[in-house]
N, C-alpha and C positions, 0 to 999 in steps of 0.2 A: 107865242110859241104854239105850234100845232103838231102834236105827236102823231107819228105814222101808225096807222092801223095794221096790226100783224097780217090781216087778210090781204092787204094790198102788196105785200112783199112776196112776190111769186118767185119760183125757182129761176125762171128766165131772167127776171129783173135782178135778182141776187147775183147771178152769173155775170151779167153785164157790169154791175157796179164793182164787183171784186176782181174784174179783169184789168182794172186800171188802178194806179196808186192813189193815195190820199191827196197829194197835190193836184192831181188831175180832177178829182172830185171837187176840191176847193175852186179850181178854175171853172169847172162846169157850173157850179152854183152861182158864180158871177154872171155867167151867160144867162141863167134862168132868171136871176133877180134884176139883171140889167145894170148892175153897179158892183164895184169892189166893196169889201167889208173888212173891218178890223175885229169882228166878233164871230163866234160860233165855232172856233177851232182852238186847239191847245197852243201854248207857247213854250219855248224852251226846248231842251234836249231830253229825250228819254233813253234809258238803257233798254235795248231790245233783246229778247231771248233768241229771236230768229230774224235777223235783219233782212234776209232775202225771201222771207216767207210771203206768200200771196196775202193781200189785204184781207182783213176780217170785217164782217158786217153783222151787226146784231143789236138787240134792244138792251139798253143799260139796265143792270140790276145793281142798285147802289147800296153802299154801306159805309160806315166809318170804322176806323181801326185805331188802336193804340198799341205801341210796343215799348214805350219808355217808362210807363207807370206800373208799379207792382200791382198784382192782383188784389182786389178788395172783395170781389164777389166770390161766393163759394164755388168750388169746382163744378158742382152739379149745375149751377146757373150758367156758368161759362159754357159748359158742354151743350146745354139745351139751346142757348143762343146760337152757338155754332151750327147746330142741326137745323134750326129755323132758317139760318142763312143759306145752308146747302139747299133746303127746299125752295127758297126764294129764287136762287140763281139758276136752278136746273133748266136746261134748254132742250130743244129738239129740232128736227129738220123744219118743222112748221113754225117754231118760235125760237129762232137763234138768239142767244143771249151773250152779253159781254159783262163780266164782272168789273164794276167800277168802284174802287175803294179809295177813300180819302183818309190818309194818315193825319189825324188831328192833333198829334203831339206838337209841342213847341219846336221840337227838332224832328221833323218827319224823317222816317227811314232809319232810326236808330237800330231797329231790328227788322229782319226780313220775314214777312209772312209768306212770301211767294218763293217756292223752290221745288225740289223734286216731288215731294208728296202732294202739295196742293195743285201743281200743274197736272199731275196724272189724275187726281181725284176729280178736278173740275172738267178735264177733258172727257172722263168717263161719264160725267153728268150731262154732257152735251153742250157745255159752255165753249164758246169760240175763242175766248182769250180774256186778258186782263188789262185794265188801264188803271194806273195808280201813281200817286206821288210818293208812295212808300218804297221800300227796298225789296230787292230780290237776291237770290243766291243759287248755288248748285249748278253752275254752268257745266255742260257736258252730261248732266243727268236729268235735265228738264224734258218734259213730254214733247215728242216731235209733233209738228203741225199744231202747236198750241202757243199762241203769241202772248207774251207778257211785255208790256211797256211800263217800265218802272222809273221812279225818279232817281234812284241810286242803287248802290250795292252795299250789302252788309253781310258779314260771315255768320252773325248770330241772329236768332229769332227774338231775342229780348223777352218782353212780357206780352207777346202777341195776343190780342184779344179783340173780338168784334164788339163794337159799342152800340151802334144803331143800324137798323136795316130799313131800306126803302125810303131814305131821306135825301133831300137835295144835297149835293156835294160839289166841290170844286177841285179840279185836277189840272194843274199847270195852266191856270187862267180860264179854263172852260167850266162854266156852270152847267151841271148835268142833273136832270131829274130822272127818277126811276121811270123807265119806259121810253126814254129818248132813243132814237135810232142813231147809231154811231158807225162811221167808217174809219178804220184805223190801220196803220202800218208803221214801219220803223220811223216815219216822219212825225207821227203823232195821230191825233184824231180830230174829226170834224162831225158836227151834228147835222143831220138831214131832217127837214121838217116835211110834214104831209103834203103841203101845197107845192113842194118842189120836186117830189119824188118821181112822178110820172114824166116830167120834162127832162130828167137827167140823161137818159140814154141819147136823145137827140143832141143835147148840149155837149155830151162827151164826143160825139161825132164831129161837132162843129169845132171844138177846141183842138181836137186831134188834127183835123183838116187844116186849121189855120197854122199850126206849128210845122206841118210837113214841108211847105215850100221853103221855109227858112233853114230847116235842117238839111234838106236835100241839096239846096244851093250851096250851103257852106261846105259840103263834102266834095264838090266838084273841083277839079284842078283849076287853078287860076282864080279862085273865088276872090272877089273884091267888093268894094262899097257899091259899085254900080249894080252888081249882081244882087247885093243885099237890098238895094232900093227896089229892084224889080220883084224880088221875092216878097217884100213887105207889101207892095201893091197887090200882088196876087193873094196874099193872106187876108188883106183888108176887104177883098171882094167876096169872101166866103161868109155866108150867113146861115 
C-alpha cells in the first residue's frame, strides 16, 4: 500500500476526481491496474445523509468508537480524548480529511455518534464527511454538504465514546489506515494509492468514452442486438 502525499492532491485533480461517482473511480482504477479487483473498496449498504451529494475526497483520519458499553473512564478523560480527536481530524482546503470511525462494539450502531451536532462541528473544522459502520440520526437537521455514510440508524446516542485515535480500522470490509486517500459517495468508498493517482484522470476519460457508445445506441429508436454488437465493437476500440 502506497499512501498519497498531500502535496500531489492539487485543486485541479480534486475537481476531476469528485466530478465522477465512486463506481466510476472503481472502474478507472481497473483501467490503471489493468485488471479487476475484489479489494480496496467497501461492501454492503450504507445509509447516506445526502444521497445526491457530490462525491467527497480526503485523507482518512481514523478512530474507534463504542456506544454500547457504559463509561468507565472519568468525564475529564473522555472530554480530553474527544478534544484530541477533534484536533486530529481537522482539515483544510490544502489537507481535506474524512473522519473514518469503526464502531468496535459486539453490536455496532447501538447508539448514534453522528447527528446534528457532530455533522455541524466537523463541517466547521474543515472535514469533508464521515465513513462509519456505526449509526447516525437527526435526518432533516444534519449539516448541508457534509456527507455521512453510516452502517445503520439509531435514535439514541447510547454511551458514545472515542476509544483509540489514528489506528487501523475496518469499515464494511475495507481496511483503512490513518492517512489513506478515500473517494466516497452514497455507493460507499474506495481507497486510492499514490502510484495510481496521476493516471486516474486519463482512465476516467477512457472508461467514460467506452460507456458512451453503448448508452447512446440504446437510446436510439429501433435499438436491437445488431446495434448493440456494433456499439460494443466501437467501445472495445477505445484505449
